[in-house]
C-alpha positions in Angstrom: 163.4 -162.6 -132.1 166.4 -161.2 -130.3 169.9 -162.0 -131.6 171.5 -160.9 -128.4 170.5 -164.0 -126.4 172.4 -167.3 -127.0 169.4 -169.4 -126.0 167.4 -168.2 -129.0 170.1 -169.4 -131.5 171.0 -173.0 -132.4 172.6 -174.7 -135.5 170.2 -174.5 -138.4 168.6 -171.2 -137.3 167.8 -168.8 -140.2 169.4 -165.5 -139.3 170.6 -162.1 -140.6 174.2 -161.3 -139.5 176.4 -158.2 -139.8 180.0 -159.1 -140.7 182.9 -157.1 -139.3 183.6 -155.3 -142.6 179.9 -154.4 -142.9 179.5 -152.9 -139.4 179.7 -149.3 -140.7 177.4 -149.7 -143.6 175.0 -152.1 -141.8 174.8 -154.5 -144.7 173.3 -157.8 -143.5 174.1 -161.3 -144.7 171.4 -163.9 -144.6 172.1 -167.6 -143.9 171.8 -170.6 -141.6 173.8 -171.0 -138.4 176.5 -173.7 -138.5 178.4 -172.9 -135.2 177.8 -170.5 -132.3 181.1 -168.7 -131.5 180.0 -166.6 -128.4 180.2 -168.5 -125.1 178.4 -166.1 -122.9 174.6 -166.3 -122.6 174.1 -162.7 -124.0 176.1 -160.1 -125.9 175.1 -156.5 -126.4 176.1 -156.4 -130.1 174.6 -159.8 -130.9 175.8 -163.4 -130.6 178.7 -164.2 -132.9 178.0 -167.2 -135.3 179.5 -168.9 -138.3 177.1 -169.5 -141.2 177.0 -172.7 -143.3 178.7 -170.6 -146.0 181.6 -169.9 -143.7 180.9 -166.3 -143.1 181.2 -165.0 -139.5 179.3 -162.2 -137.9 176.9 -161.1 -135.1 173.2 -162.0 -135.3 171.1 -158.9 -135.9 167.8 -160.7 -136.3 166.4 -164.2 -136.2 164.2 -164.9 -139.3 161.0 -166.9 -139.1 161.2 -170.4 -140.5 159.3 -171.0 -143.8 
């Protein structure tokens, strides 16, 4: 699913994010959404979220639930 649409993301969603310091390398961080930080309905670089671990980044992909 698309990480650019806010409607696709809610707390507890399993996602891969790219953190600010990883944007050049493209390293992804996997986790579960705690808070959605982007207010607009869409964002071209991905919706910004805070994971349950406290890491902040933009959603690159939404992972399927097990």
